[in-house]
N, C-alpha and C positions, 0 to 999 in steps of 0.2 A: 105388486101394484106396478102400474105402467106410468110414467112421466106424462103429463097431459101437454097439449101443444098451447103455446102462449104466443099471441101474435106479436112479432118483433123481435122474438128470443130464439136462440137454438138451444137445445138440449144437450147436456153435457152428460158423457157417459159416466156411470150406467144409467140407462133410461128406464131400467126394470129392477125391482128389488122384492125379495121374497124373506119374510120374517116369521119366526114363531112366536105367538102371542104369550106374554109373560104378564106378571103382575104389574111391573112397571118398565119404562123405556121402551114402549111400543111406538117408535117414531121412526118415520121414513123420510129422508130429504132429498129432493131432486134439486140439481142446479142447472142454471141456464147462463148463457152469454147473450148480450145484446147482438143483433144481426148487424153485419158491416159490411152487407153485400147489397144495400139497396142502391137505386139509381133514380135520376130525375132528368128530364129532357125540357129544355128552353126553345121555343120556337119563335119565329120572326116573319109575321104574316101580314099581307095587305088586308086592311079592313074591308069587309064586304065580299072579298073573293077568296080569301085565304091563300092566295099565291104566296109560295115561299120566297122571302127577299133576301134571306141569309142562310147560311148553312146552320142548322140546329146545333146546339150545344147539348151534349150528353155528359152528365156528371156522374161517374160510378163510385163504388166503394164507399158508400155514405152510410153512416151509422143511424140506427132506428131511434127516433125521437129527436133527432137534431134539427134545428131550426135554421133554414138557409135562405138568404135573400139574393135576389137576381134583380140586375138592372137592364132595362130596354137599352141596346146599342145603336149607335148612330148608322144610318143606311143613306147613303147618298141619294137624293131626290125624293126624299119621304121625311115626313114628321110624325113624331111619336104621338101615340093617343094615349092619354091618361088611364089607367095608371102607368107610370113608367118604371115602378118598382114593385116587386111582388116577393112575398114570404111565404114559404110553406114548411111545415112540421113533416119529417119523414116518418109517416106511419104506415106506408103501404110500398109496394113495387111500382115503379114506372109512373111515377108522377110527372105532371106535365104543368109547365108554365107557358102561356102564349101572351106574347105581345104583339100589339097591333100598330100598324101605321098607315096614314094616307100620303097620297102623292101631293108633293109641294105644287101649289096654284100662284105662287108670287113671283114666279120667273119672268123673264122677258127675252126679245130677241131684236136685233138691230139689221136694217136693211140699208146697205151702202152702194152708192153709185160712183165708182171710180174710173179714171182714165188710165188704161193700160200703159205701163211703163213709169209714169211719175207718180201715180197712187193720188193724183188731185181729185179733190171731192167736186163732182160735177152737178151734184142735186144734194138737197138738205137730206141727211139720213131720216129714216123713219124707225122709231122704236115703237116696239107693241108689247105692252105689259099685261100682267095678269094670265100668263101662259101656265099651262099644266105640264109636269115633268112627263118625258116619255110621249108627249103628243107631237104629231107630225103636222108642220105648218108648211104653206106653199105661198109663194110671192111670184108677182110678174114684173118684169123690168118696164120701166118708164121711156118714154120717147124723150130724147134730149136732142136739142136743135144743134146741128153741127156735128153729131158724133153718131157713129154706128155701133150697134151692140156687138161686142165680141164674145159673150158669154151666152149660155142658155137662156132663152127669153122667160122661161118659168123654172125656179129652182124651189126646193124643199129641204128642210131640216128637221130632225127630231130635237125636241127641247130637252137639254141637259141642265145641271147645275153649273156648267162652265160657261164660257164665252159662246153666246147662240148668235151667229152671225151669217147674213146671206150677202154676198158681193156680186153685183153685176158690174161687169167690165165693159168699156166703152173705148 
């Protein structure tokens, strides 16, 4: 007789056995160990594009039948999409958990109009809300009576989760 394949288990030697049939005691036992060489991967992707947002996590040397739980990580500029936690039971090789994210759309930027040297505010600042992470925005300087523009007349920035600021110097 030959030991059969059983999913999630490795055969322990001997894997074949020969017996001579007798009146009693005609039993062959084969032994198995749970596999401990399974792995799973966790991906962090932008929803709708599948753009990779963070290095994937690969967990190796896992035991067959083990239940594992993973949580979505924080990624700057992105919101987690539900579910933010996932559990799987390791019952095959190379299982994958995907977490999806959307860009933050509640960011803002401010435009300032300042005097060179003194940083005196020459015009009321302009705040623009509801901006999307990673978008590029453009602004043009305003004319201020009695002052000459000293910086570029048109400036742009890429929206981040930090301080988004455009400064025109006069």
